[in-house]
C-alpha positions as CSV (number, residue, x, y, z in Angstrom):
1,M,-36.9,81.1,36.8
2,A,-34.1,82.3,34.6
3,V,-31.3,79.9,33.8
4,E,-27.9,81.0,35.4
5,L,-25.4,81.7,32.7
6,I,-22.0,80.3,33.6
7,A,-18.8,81.0,31.7
8,G,-15.7,78.8,31.8
9,V,-12.4,80.7,31.5
10,D,-8.9,79.5,30.8
11,E,-5.6,80.8,29.4
12,V,-2.7,79.4,27.5
13,G,0.9,80.4,26.9
14,R,2.0,81.4,30.4
15,G,5.2,79.4,30.1
16,A,6.2,80.4,26.5
17,L,9.1,82.7,25.7
18,F,7.5,84.2,22.6
19,G,4.1,85.7,21.9
20,P,1.1,86.9,23.9
21,V,-0.8,85.0,26.6
22,V,-4.2,84.1,25.3
23,A,-7.4,83.4,27.3
24,A,-10.8,82.2,26.2
25,A,-14.2,82.4,27.9
26,V,-17.1,80.1,26.9
27,I,-20.7,80.0,27.9
28,L,-22.2,76.5,27.2
29,P,-26.0,75.9,27.2
30,E,-27.0,72.9,29.3
31,S,-28.2,71.2,26.0
32,A,-24.6,71.2,24.7
33,A,-22.9,69.5,27.7
34,A,-23.7,65.9,26.9
35,E,-22.7,66.2,23.3
36,L,-19.4,67.9,24.0
37,A,-18.6,65.4,26.7
38,A,-19.3,62.6,24.3
39,L,-17.1,64.2,21.6
40,G,-14.2,64.1,24.1
41,V,-13.9,67.7,25.2
42,T,-11.3,67.8,28.0
43,D,-8.1,69.7,29.0
44,S,-6.5,70.8,25.8
45,K,-3.1,69.5,27.0
46,L,-4.5,66.0,26.9
47,L,-5.6,66.3,23.2
48,S,-3.6,66.0,20.0
49,P,-3.5,69.0,17.6
50,V,-5.9,67.1,15.2
51,Q,-8.4,66.5,18.1
52,R,-8.2,70.1,19.2
53,D,-8.9,71.4,15.7
54,L,-11.9,69.1,15.4
55,L,-13.3,69.9,18.8
56,V,-12.9,73.7,18.6
57,E,-15.3,73.8,15.7
58,Q,-17.9,71.9,17.8
59,V,-17.3,74.2,20.8
60,R,-17.9,77.2,18.5
61,R,-21.0,75.6,17.0
62,L,-22.6,74.6,20.4
63,A,-21.6,77.5,22.7
64,M,-24.0,80.3,23.5
65,D,-21.0,82.6,23.1
66,C,-17.2,82.2,23.2
67,R,-14.6,84.9,23.1
68,I,-10.8,85.4,23.1
69,G,-8.8,87.9,25.2
70,V,-5.1,88.7,24.7
71,A,-2.4,90.3,26.8
72,S,0.6,91.4,24.7
73,V,4.2,90.7,25.2
74,G,4.6,94.3,26.3
75,E,2.0,93.8,28.9
76,I,3.6,90.6,30.1
77,D,6.9,92.3,30.5
78,R,5.4,95.3,32.3
79,L,2.9,93.6,34.6
80,N,4.4,90.1,35.0
81,I,3.0,86.9,33.5
82,L,0.5,86.2,36.2
83,Q,-1.1,89.6,36.1
84,A,-1.1,89.6,32.3
85,S,-2.8,86.2,32.2
86,L,-5.5,87.5,34.5
87,L,-5.9,90.5,32.3
88,A,-6.4,88.4,29.3
89,M,-9.0,86.4,31.1
90,R,-10.9,89.5,32.1
91,R,-10.8,90.8,28.5
92,A,-12.2,87.5,27.2
93,I,-15.1,87.7,29.7
94,A,-15.8,91.3,29.0
95,R,-16.4,90.4,25.3
96,L,-19.1,87.8,26.1
97,S,-22.6,88.6,25.0
98,P,-24.7,88.1,27.0
99,Q,-22.6,88.6,30.1
100,P,-22.5,85.5,32.4
101,D,-23.9,85.5,35.8
102,R,-20.9,83.6,37.2
103,C,-17.4,82.6,36.0
104,L,-15.5,79.4,36.6
105,V,-11.8,80.2,36.4
106,D,-9.1,77.6,35.9
107,G,-6.5,77.7,38.6
108,N,-6.3,79.2,42.1
109,Q,-6.3,82.9,41.3
110,R,-9.2,85.3,41.3
111,I,-9.4,87.8,38.4
112,P,-8.9,91.3,39.8
113,G,-11.6,93.8,38.9
114,L,-14.1,91.3,37.5
115,P,-17.6,92.7,38.2
116,I,-19.1,89.2,38.0
117,P,-19.0,86.5,40.8
118,Q,-16.2,84.0,40.1
119,Q,-14.9,80.7,41.4
120,P,-11.4,79.6,40.8
121,I,-11.1,75.8,40.3
122,L,-7.9,73.9,40.6
123,K,-7.4,71.7,37.5
124,G,-10.7,73.0,36.3
125,D,-9.7,72.2,32.7
126,Q,-9.9,68.5,33.7
127,T,-13.1,68.7,35.8
128,C,-15.3,71.4,34.3
129,L,-16.6,71.1,30.7
130,A,-16.9,74.9,30.1
131,I,-13.3,75.5,31.3
132,A,-12.1,72.6,29.1
133,A,-13.9,74.1,26.1
134,A,-12.2,77.4,26.9
135,S,-8.8,75.7,27.1
136,I,-9.3,74.2,23.6
137,L,-10.4,77.5,22.1
138,A,-7.5,79.4,23.6
139,K,-4.9,76.8,22.7
140,V,-6.0,76.5,19.0
141,W,-6.3,80.3,18.6
142,R,-2.8,80.9,20.1
143,D,-1.2,78.1,18.2
144,R,-2.5,79.4,14.9
145,L,-1.2,82.9,15.7
146,I,2.3,81.5,16.5
147,V,2.3,79.5,13.3
148,R,1.5,82.7,11.3
149,L,4.2,84.6,13.1
150,S,6.7,81.8,12.4
151,A,6.9,82.9,8.7
152,R,8.1,86.3,9.9
153,Y,10.6,84.9,12.4
154,P,11.8,81.7,10.7
155,H,14.9,81.1,12.8
156,Y,13.1,80.0,16.0
157,D,11.2,76.8,15.0
158,L,8.0,78.5,16.2
159,A,5.7,76.3,14.1
160,T,7.0,73.3,16.1
161,N,7.5,74.7,19.5
162,K,4.6,77.3,19.5
163,G,6.9,79.8,21.3
164,Y,7.9,77.5,24.2
165,G,11.5,77.2,25.3
166,T,12.7,74.1,23.5
167,V,16.4,73.4,23.1
168,A,16.2,74.5,19.5
169,H,14.4,77.7,20.5
170,R,17.0,78.6,23.2
171,L,19.9,77.9,20.9
172,A,18.3,80.2,18.3
173,L,18.0,82.9,20.9
174,Q,21.7,82.6,21.7
175,T,22.5,82.8,18.0
176,Y,20.1,85.5,16.7
177,G,18.9,87.3,19.8
178,C,15.4,88.3,20.7
179,T,12.7,89.6,18.4
180,S,10.0,92.2,19.4
181,Q,7.7,89.2,20.2
182,H,10.0,87.6,22.8
183,R,9.3,88.2,26.5
184,R,12.4,90.1,27.7
185,S,11.3,89.7,31.3
186,F,11.9,85.9,31.0
187,K,15.4,84.9,31.8
188,P,16.2,82.9,28.6
189,C,15.4,86.1,26.6
190,Q,17.7,88.3,28.6
191,L,20.5,88.2,26.0
192,D,22.5,90.9,24.3
193,A,20.7,91.7,21.1
194,L,22.7,90.9,18.0
195,P,22.6,92.9,14.7
196,V,20.4,90.3,13.0
197,Q,17.6,91.1,15.4
198,Q,16.8,94.3,13.5
199,R,16.5,92.4,10.3
200,L,14.2,89.8,11.9
201,D,11.9,92.5,13.3
202,V,11.3,94.0,9.9
203,G,10.7,90.6,8.4
204,S,13.7,90.5,6.1
């Protein structure tokens, strides 16, 4: 009898003011579960950056496959953050090879248009190893992206806040306005653009 392939799916960045929302989908073979659990794989929010960086390499090493899906700032503003998050998760799943037989999805929402059986799991990143592994992969991938973008947009303390609405980030928005990577549908980003914005967007 064939082994059922199960993917864990999670997203990060829903509450950020800057940058895309990022999802990951991970298929773990049964042989990897005990090792990853022993290494401490759990909800990425409960881990330090150093722990996540170490564990993401183990997830990639032991997974049958793991993939990233992204929904852009433009898609967030056009669709709303919930629908963009679900879109990112669907994209991550679509990239998996082989395709899973079933998906375990963190949260209480079903992914629209997914042609694979799915099961939403509340707090799945704390109770399901495959979802926890996906949360780590998505978090590390998105954090590294935001750190790279921080060089282009140095005024917003992005390397520290990873795009979330800290006091320093909100003050910078009031001073410098939004960049093209800020989510204008989010209230803190609904500010009058200042002349410096154009210079920020071209990286000067």
